[in-house]
C-alpha positions in Angstrom: 48.7 36.3 36.5 50.0 35.8 32.9 46.8 35.8 30.9 46.3 38.3 28.1 43.5 40.7 28.5 41.0 41.3 25.7 42.3 38.7 23.2 42.9 35.1 22.5 46.0 33.6 21.1 46.1 31.1 18.3 43.3 30.1 15.9 40.0 28.7 17.0 39.5 25.0 16.8 37.0 24.0 14.1 35.5 20.7 14.6 34.0 18.8 11.6 30.5 17.5 12.3 30.4 13.7 12.5 29.7 12.1 9.1 26.0 11.5 8.5 24.9 7.9 8.4 23.1 6.8 5.3 19.5 6.2 6.1 18.8 2.6 5.2 15.3 1.6 4.5 14.5 -1.7 6.2 14.2 -4.6 3.9 11.1 -6.6 4.5 11.4 -10.3 3.8 7.9 -11.0 2.5 8.5 -14.7 2.7 8.9 -14.4 6.4 5.7 -12.5 6.9 3.1 -14.5 8.6 0.6 -11.8 9.2 -1.2 -9.8 6.6 0.4 -6.4 5.9 -1.6 -3.2 5.2 -1.9 -1.6 1.8 -1.2 2.1 1.6 -4.2 4.3 2.2 -4.9 5.2 -1.4 -8.7 5.9 -1.0 -8.1 8.5 1.7 -5.3 10.1 -0.2 -6.2 10.1 -3.9 -2.8 11.5 -4.8 -0.9 8.9 -2.8 1.0 7.4 -5.7 1.8 10.8 -7.2 3.3 12.0 -3.9 5.0 8.7 -3.1 6.0 6.9 -6.3 6.6 3.2 -5.8 10.1 2.0 -5.3 11.7 -1.3 -5.7 14.1 -2.8 -3.1 17.6 -3.3 -4.5 17.4 -7.0 -4.0 14.2 -7.3 -6.0 15.7 -5.1 -8.7 18.7 -7.4 -8.9 16.5 -10.5 -9.2 14.6 -8.9 -12.1 17.7 -7.7 -13.9 19.3 -11.1 -13.5 16.4 -12.8 -15.3 16.7 -13.5 -19.0 14.3 -12.0 -21.4 12.2 -15.2 -21.7 11.9 -15.5 -17.9 11.1 -11.8 -17.5 8.4 -12.2 -20.2 6.9 -15.2 -18.4 6.8 -13.4 -15.0 5.3 -10.3 -16.6 2.6 -12.5 -18.2 1.8 -14.2 -14.9 1.7 -10.8 -13.1 -0.6 -9.3 -15.7 -2.9 -12.3 -15.4 -3.0 -11.9 -11.6 -3.9 -8.2 -12.0 -6.7 -9.1 -14.5 -8.0 -11.8 -12.1 -8.1 -9.2 -9.3 -10.0 -6.8 -11.5 -12.5 -9.6 -12.4 -13.0 -10.3 -8.8 -13.6 -6.7 -8.0 -16.1 -6.4 -10.8 -18.0 -9.5 -9.7 -18.0 -8.4 -6.0 -19.1 -4.9 -6.9 -22.0 -6.4 -9.0 -22.8 -8.8 -6.2 -23.1 -5.9 -3.8 -25.6 -4.2 -6.1 -27.5 -7.4 -6.6 -27.7 -8.0 -2.9 -29.1 -4.5 -2.4 -31.7 -5.1 -5.1 -32.6 -8.5 -3.5 -32.9 -6.8 -0.1 -35.3 -4.2 -1.5 -37.4 -7.0 -3.1 -37.6 -8.9 0.2 -38.6 -5.7 2.1 -41.4 -5.2 -0.4 -42.5 -8.9 -0.1 -42.3 -8.6 3.7 -44.6 -5.6 3.6 -47.1 -7.5 1.5 -47.1 -10.4 3.9 -47.6 -8.1 6.9 -50.6 -6.5 5.1 -52.1 -10.0 4.5 -51.6 -10.9 8.2 -53.4 -7.7 9.3 -56.3 -8.6 7.0 -56.5 -12.1 8.5 -56.6 -10.8 12.0 
């Protein structure tokens, strides 16, 4: 046999790892959504926004940057008004919840009075 004992001839073959693929975040076409989508769980994770800062899709960024200053100002005013409306709704519903609880307590008290009157009549 003609093999060399104890050694290898030539240099070892070094293979480059395959190039890594860029991880692409899926683009969600919100116009195509028919079902509601979940909001992030911010109540269960109070530091959600600190750990995961919001990011804008490149397409959305391009649309915003393509707007002129007047159009951008108008969109910002509309969006700010929408946020204020949401806050108003939240305040009203929160107050309504408290009002409903107070009303329920009053009705329970009235119910107890009526039950006492029924017992007297029997």
